[in-house]
BAPA-677454 format. One record per residue (C-alpha): residue in three letters; residue number from 0; x, y, z. Coordinates in Angstrom, 2 decimals. Layout:
BAPA-677454
(pt ALA, NUM, (X, Y, Z))
...
end
This chain:
BAPA-677454
(pt MET, 0, (36.08, -81.20, -33.86))
(pt HIS, 1, (33.63, -82.67, -31.39))
(pt VAL, 2, (34.43, -82.93, -27.70))
(pt TYR, 3, (35.00, -86.68, -27.84))
(pt GLN, 4, (37.42, -86.24, -30.77))
(pt ILE, 5, (39.42, -83.63, -28.85))
(pt ILE, 6, (39.59, -85.91, -25.81))
(pt LEU, 7, (40.69, -88.95, -27.85))
(pt ILE, 8, (43.45, -87.05, -29.66))
(pt ALA, 9, (44.65, -85.51, -26.37))
(pt ILE, 10, (44.80, -88.98, -24.78))
(pt PHE, 11, (46.98, -90.24, -27.63))
(pt VAL, 12, (49.24, -87.19, -27.24))
(pt TYR, 13, (49.91, -88.54, -23.74))
(pt LEU, 14, (50.14, -92.22, -24.77))
(pt GLY, 15, (52.68, -91.40, -27.50))
(pt ALA, 16, (55.07, -89.71, -25.07))
(pt ILE, 17, (58.25, -90.98, -23.44))
(pt GLY, 18, (57.40, -92.72, -20.17))
(pt SER, 19, (53.63, -93.02, -20.73))
(pt ILE, 20, (51.66, -95.78, -19.04))
(pt VAL, 21, (51.91, -98.06, -22.11))
(pt GLY, 22, (55.73, -97.96, -22.10))
(pt ASN, 23, (58.23, -96.54, -24.57))
(pt THR, 24, (57.98, -99.39, -27.09))
(pt ILE, 25, (54.24, -99.03, -27.60))
(pt GLY, 26, (54.15, -95.34, -26.74))
(pt TRP, 27, (57.10, -93.26, -27.93))
(pt TYR, 28, (58.40, -95.69, -30.56))
(pt THR, 29, (54.98, -96.65, -31.98))
(pt LEU, 30, (52.10, -94.33, -31.10))
(pt GLY, 31, (54.47, -91.37, -31.12))
(pt ARG, 32, (55.67, -91.92, -34.69))
(pt PRO, 33, (54.22, -89.39, -37.18))
(pt LEU, 34, (52.78, -91.93, -39.62))
(pt VAL, 35, (51.06, -93.90, -36.85))
(pt ALA, 36, (49.85, -90.70, -35.19))
(pt ALA, 37, (48.45, -89.40, -38.47))
(pt PHE, 38, (46.62, -92.68, -39.08))
(pt ILE, 39, (45.04, -92.53, -35.62))
(pt VAL, 40, (44.00, -88.88, -36.06))
(pt GLY, 41, (42.59, -89.75, -39.49))
(pt ILE, 42, (40.42, -92.48, -37.95))
(pt ILE, 43, (39.22, -90.15, -35.18))
(pt LEU, 44, (38.42, -87.26, -37.56))
(pt GLY, 45, (37.14, -89.47, -40.39))
(pt ASP, 46, (39.70, -88.61, -43.10))
(pt VAL, 47, (42.33, -91.32, -43.17))
(pt GLN, 48, (43.50, -90.68, -46.73))
(pt THR, 49, (44.46, -87.03, -46.17))
(pt ALA, 50, (45.89, -87.87, -42.75))
(pt ILE, 51, (48.21, -90.50, -44.22))
(pt LEU, 52, (49.49, -88.03, -46.83))
(pt VAL, 53, (50.22, -85.58, -44.03))
(pt GLY, 54, (51.76, -88.33, -41.89))
(pt ILE, 55, (54.17, -89.38, -44.62))
(pt SER, 56, (55.51, -85.84, -44.93))
(pt LEU, 57, (55.82, -85.40, -41.16))
(pt GLN, 58, (57.47, -88.82, -40.87))
(pt ILE, 59, (60.14, -87.78, -43.36))
(pt MET, 60, (60.59, -84.39, -41.68))
(pt TYR, 61, (61.06, -85.80, -38.18))
(pt MET, 62, (62.83, -89.01, -39.21))
(pt GLY, 63, (66.12, -87.66, -37.91))
(pt ASN, 64, (64.63, -86.51, -34.61))
(pt VAL, 65, (66.68, -87.76, -31.65))
(pt THR, 66, (66.68, -87.12, -27.91))
(pt PRO, 67, (70.35, -87.02, -26.86))
(pt GLY, 68, (70.70, -87.32, -23.10))
(pt GLY, 69, (66.94, -86.97, -22.69))
(pt ALA, 70, (66.95, -83.49, -24.23))
(pt VAL, 71, (63.86, -82.95, -26.38))
(pt ALA, 72, (64.30, -80.19, -28.96))
(pt TRP, 73, (60.85, -80.77, -30.46))
(pt ASP, 74, (58.14, -82.89, -28.84))
(pt LEU, 75, (57.28, -85.40, -31.56))
(pt SER, 76, (54.01, -86.64, -30.05))
(pt TYR, 77, (52.62, -83.14, -29.57))
(pt ALA, 78, (53.85, -82.01, -33.00))
(pt THR, 79, (52.39, -84.85, -35.05))
(pt TYR, 80, (49.01, -85.24, -33.35))
(pt ILE, 81, (48.39, -81.48, -33.19))
(pt GLY, 82, (49.86, -80.93, -36.66))
(pt THR, 83, (47.71, -83.58, -38.34))
(pt ALA, 84, (44.57, -82.49, -36.51))
(pt GLY, 85, (45.15, -78.85, -37.46))
(pt ALA, 86, (45.75, -79.76, -41.11))
(pt LEU, 87, (42.53, -81.78, -41.31))
(pt VAL, 88, (40.44, -79.14, -39.55))
(pt PHE, 89, (41.69, -76.13, -41.52))
(pt GLY, 90, (42.68, -77.86, -44.75))
(pt ARG, 91, (39.23, -78.38, -46.23))
(pt GLY, 92, (39.16, -77.08, -49.79))
(pt LEU, 93, (42.96, -76.83, -50.09))
(pt ASP, 94, (45.25, -78.97, -52.22))
(pt VAL, 95, (47.58, -81.56, -50.74))
(pt ALA, 96, (50.67, -79.30, -50.77))
(pt GLN, 97, (48.84, -76.59, -48.85))
(pt VAL, 98, (47.42, -79.09, -46.36))
(pt ILE, 99, (50.93, -80.39, -45.72))
(pt GLY, 100, (52.09, -76.79, -45.25))
(pt LEU, 101, (49.38, -76.29, -42.63))
(pt ALA, 102, (50.49, -79.49, -40.92))
(pt VAL, 103, (54.03, -78.10, -40.68))
(pt VAL, 104, (52.75, -74.91, -39.05))
(pt PHE, 105, (50.49, -76.66, -36.55))
(pt ALA, 106, (53.20, -79.24, -35.85))
(pt GLY, 107, (55.48, -76.36, -34.96))
(pt ILE, 108, (52.88, -75.00, -32.56))
(pt GLY, 109, (52.31, -78.40, -31.00))
(pt GLY, 110, (56.02, -79.15, -30.81))
(pt LEU, 111, (56.71, -75.86, -29.06))
(pt VAL, 112, (53.94, -76.43, -26.50))
(pt GLY, 113, (55.22, -79.95, -25.96))
(pt GLN, 114, (58.78, -78.75, -25.44))
(pt ILE, 115, (57.61, -76.31, -22.76))
(pt MET, 116, (55.47, -78.91, -21.01))
(pt TRP, 117, (58.33, -81.43, -21.17))
(pt ASN, 118, (60.48, -79.09, -19.09))
(pt VAL, 119, (57.55, -78.39, -16.76))
(pt SER, 120, (57.03, -82.11, -16.17))
(pt TYR, 121, (60.74, -82.53, -15.44))
(pt ALA, 122, (60.54, -79.80, -12.82))
(pt LEU, 123, (57.39, -81.25, -11.25))
(pt ASN, 124, (58.96, -84.70, -11.04))
(pt LEU, 125, (61.95, -83.50, -9.00))
(pt PRO, 126, (60.10, -83.53, -5.61))
(pt LEU, 127, (59.09, -87.14, -6.25))
(pt ASN, 128, (62.69, -88.18, -5.64))
(pt ARG, 129, (62.42, -86.93, -2.06))
(pt VAL, 130, (59.21, -88.90, -1.56))
(pt ALA, 131, (60.86, -92.04, -2.92))
(pt ASN, 132, (63.94, -91.49, -0.72))
(pt LYS, 133, (61.70, -91.09, 2.33))
(pt TYR, 134, (60.02, -94.43, 1.68))
(pt ALA, 135, (63.40, -96.05, 1.04))
(pt GLU, 136, (64.88, -94.71, 4.29))
(pt THR, 137, (61.94, -95.98, 6.36))
(pt GLY, 138, (61.95, -99.35, 4.60))
(pt GLU, 139, (58.47, -98.87, 3.14))
(pt THR, 140, (59.39, -100.38, -0.20))
(pt LYS, 141, (55.80, -101.41, -0.94))
(pt LYS, 142, (54.89, -97.72, -1.20))
(pt MET, 143, (57.59, -96.96, -3.78))
(pt PHE, 144, (55.02, -97.32, -6.57))
(pt ILE, 145, (53.27, -94.16, -5.35))
(pt PRO, 146, (55.95, -91.65, -6.45))
(pt ASN, 147, (57.28, -93.79, -9.29))
(pt LEU, 148, (54.04, -94.86, -10.90))
(pt VAL, 149, (50.99, -93.04, -9.56))
(pt LEU, 150, (52.35, -89.51, -9.09))
(pt GLY, 151, (54.75, -89.72, -12.03))
(pt GLN, 152, (52.04, -90.79, -14.46))
(pt LEU, 153, (49.63, -88.23, -13.04))
(pt ILE, 154, (52.13, -85.46, -13.73))
(pt GLY, 155, (52.89, -86.80, -17.19))
(pt PHE, 156, (49.21, -87.09, -18.06))
(pt SER, 157, (48.41, -83.60, -16.77))
(pt CYS, 158, (51.30, -82.00, -18.66))
(pt ARG, 159, (50.18, -83.53, -21.95))
(pt PHE, 160, (46.44, -84.10, -21.86))
(pt ILE, 161, (45.35, -80.72, -20.47))
(pt PRO, 162, (47.50, -78.50, -22.78))
(pt ALA, 163, (46.54, -80.66, -25.78))
(pt VAL, 164, (42.85, -80.20, -24.99))
(pt ILE, 165, (43.35, -76.44, -24.72))
(pt VAL, 166, (45.20, -76.24, -28.06))
(pt LEU, 167, (42.71, -78.48, -29.88))
(pt THR, 168, (39.75, -76.60, -28.43))
(pt SER, 169, (41.27, -73.29, -29.55))
(pt MET, 170, (41.77, -74.70, -33.03))
(pt THR, 171, (38.15, -75.85, -33.15))
(pt ALA, 172, (36.90, -72.45, -32.03))
(pt ALA, 173, (39.05, -70.72, -34.65))
(pt SER, 174, (37.83, -73.04, -37.42))
(pt ALA, 175, (34.22, -72.24, -36.53))
(pt GLN, 176, (34.80, -68.63, -37.56))
(pt GLY, 177, (35.21, -69.58, -41.19))
(pt ASP, 178, (37.18, -71.52, -43.78))
(pt PHE, 179, (40.92, -71.17, -43.24))
(pt ALA, 180, (41.39, -70.61, -46.96))
(pt THR, 181, (39.42, -67.33, -46.71))
(pt LEU, 182, (41.21, -66.11, -43.58))
(pt ILE, 183, (44.71, -65.78, -45.04))
(pt PRO, 184, (46.08, -64.82, -48.48))
(pt ALA, 185, (46.72, -67.56, -51.05))
(pt TRP, 186, (50.45, -66.75, -51.18))
(pt VAL, 187, (50.75, -67.65, -47.48))
(pt THR, 188, (49.32, -71.15, -47.96))
(pt THR, 189, (51.52, -71.60, -51.04))
(pt ALA, 190, (54.58, -70.58, -49.03))
(pt LEU, 191, (53.59, -73.04, -46.31))
(pt GLY, 192, (53.41, -75.83, -48.88))
(pt VAL, 193, (56.87, -74.98, -50.23))
(pt PHE, 194, (58.27, -74.82, -46.70))
(pt GLY, 195, (56.77, -78.22, -45.90))
(pt GLY, 196, (58.46, -79.70, -48.97))
(pt MET, 197, (61.80, -78.19, -47.93))
(pt MET, 198, (61.48, -79.68, -44.44))
(pt ALA, 199, (60.69, -83.09, -45.90))
(pt ALA, 200, (63.75, -82.84, -48.16))
(pt LEU, 201, (65.88, -81.84, -45.17))
(pt GLY, 202, (64.67, -84.84, -43.15))
(pt MET, 203, (65.39, -87.21, -46.04))
(pt GLY, 204, (68.82, -85.63, -46.50))
(pt ILE, 205, (69.70, -86.28, -42.85))
(pt ILE, 206, (68.76, -89.95, -43.18))
(pt ILE, 207, (70.66, -90.34, -46.45))
(pt SER, 208, (73.78, -88.85, -44.86))
(pt PHE, 209, (73.69, -91.70, -42.31))
(pt LEU, 210, (72.99, -94.41, -44.89))
(pt PHE, 211, (75.64, -93.54, -47.47))
(pt LYS, 212, (78.81, -95.21, -46.17))
(pt LYS, 213, (80.59, -95.66, -49.51))
(pt LYS, 214, (80.73, -93.43, -52.57))
(pt TYR, 215, (79.14, -96.08, -54.81))
(pt HIS, 216, (76.04, -96.02, -52.57))
(pt VAL, 217, (75.17, -92.71, -54.24))
(pt ALA, 218, (75.09, -94.47, -57.63))
(pt ILE, 219, (72.78, -97.16, -56.25))
(pt TYR, 220, (70.45, -94.53, -54.82))
(pt LEU, 221, (70.39, -92.58, -58.10))
(pt ALA, 222, (69.64, -95.77, -60.02))
(pt GLY, 223, (66.55, -96.38, -57.88))
(pt PHE, 224, (65.55, -92.72, -58.17))
(pt ILE, 225, (65.76, -92.85, -61.98))
(pt LEU, 226, (63.72, -96.06, -62.15))
(pt VAL, 227, (60.92, -94.49, -60.09))
(pt THR, 228, (60.99, -90.95, -61.51))
(pt TYR, 229, (61.79, -91.41, -65.21))
(pt PHE, 230, (60.74, -95.01, -65.90))
(pt GLY, 231, (57.54, -94.86, -63.86))
(pt GLN, 232, (58.29, -97.92, -61.72))
(pt SER, 233, (56.67, -98.21, -58.30))
(pt THR, 234, (58.85, -98.04, -55.20))
(pt MET, 235, (57.75, -101.57, -54.28))
(pt ALA, 236, (58.93, -102.94, -57.64))
(pt VAL, 237, (62.28, -101.18, -57.28))
(pt ALA, 238, (62.63, -102.46, -53.71))
(pt VAL, 239, (61.96, -106.06, -54.81))
(pt LEU, 240, (64.48, -105.68, -57.65))
(pt ALA, 241, (67.05, -104.35, -55.17))
(pt ILE, 242, (66.47, -107.34, -52.87))
(pt ILE, 243, (66.97, -109.78, -55.75))
(pt ILE, 244, (70.19, -108.06, -56.83))
(pt SER, 245, (71.43, -108.04, -53.21))
(pt ILE, 246, (70.79, -111.77, -52.82))
(pt LEU, 247, (72.54, -112.59, -56.11))
(pt TYR, 248, (75.46, -110.35, -55.15))
(pt TYR, 249, (75.76, -112.07, -51.77))
(pt VAL, 250, (75.60, -115.56, -53.31))
(pt VAL, 251, (78.20, -114.75, -55.98))
(pt ILE, 252, (80.62, -113.05, -53.58))
(pt THR, 253, (80.24, -115.80, -50.98))
(pt GLY, 254, (80.83, -118.48, -53.65))
(pt LEU, 255, (83.94, -116.77, -54.95))
(pt GLU, 256, (85.36, -116.37, -51.43))
(pt SER, 257, (84.70, -120.05, -50.62))
(pt LYS, 258, (86.40, -121.19, -53.82))
(pt LYS, 259, (89.33, -118.92, -53.08))
(pt GLY, 260, (89.60, -120.46, -49.61))
(pt GLU, 261, (89.62, -123.99, -51.06))
(pt VAL, 262, (92.44, -123.10, -53.47))
(pt LEU, 263, (94.52, -121.65, -50.65))
end
């Protein structure tokens, strides 16, 4: 990676975080999503197609990621930007499954660094409360933006941009030593690919457990699965068919209920 590519990716690691300068809607809930992050990294590194394949897998893996009470078990922004960048840098010459496996490994590294820096930023933000209280006690409300905006964003930027630059620079230096495929045994990259598939299945399973409210929902899901897997239909075609059936079901049920109401 070139210096400007490292800087751009590190900036997006910050922008995709909770509480970044662009806000949570644009930041955490948009730029911080794995598929969006992978697309951005793909544009920066010039390999959008591979990046999207990686992003889809990471999106499924981290689809069930939540932050209860502000607790971050795995920093999503760090994980996806670092994971995708690492997969593209070291994945040259590997098949898609192995590249996804690399993305899982580098996402784990990035997520761990992000988790540590998240706690560091929390600790560094604690003294800002005293600064804000001081301004509030003296009635200097016009200066409240200093601890809340200026210092808070400075801490957030420092805790994300600087570590991201260090990690990405280390990855670039390591990749310069040779092709990743020649540095480790083939069975390791194969195992990484299998592990990545398992994580994707786990993420999908978590989402399905929330979506299935009735037992017959399983039958509907299996019907769509069979149409795509065994009949070769595209997911878009199956989705359109499901929408049509849902509309007809709604119209029929609504009509029957209205007729029943008229009779009563």
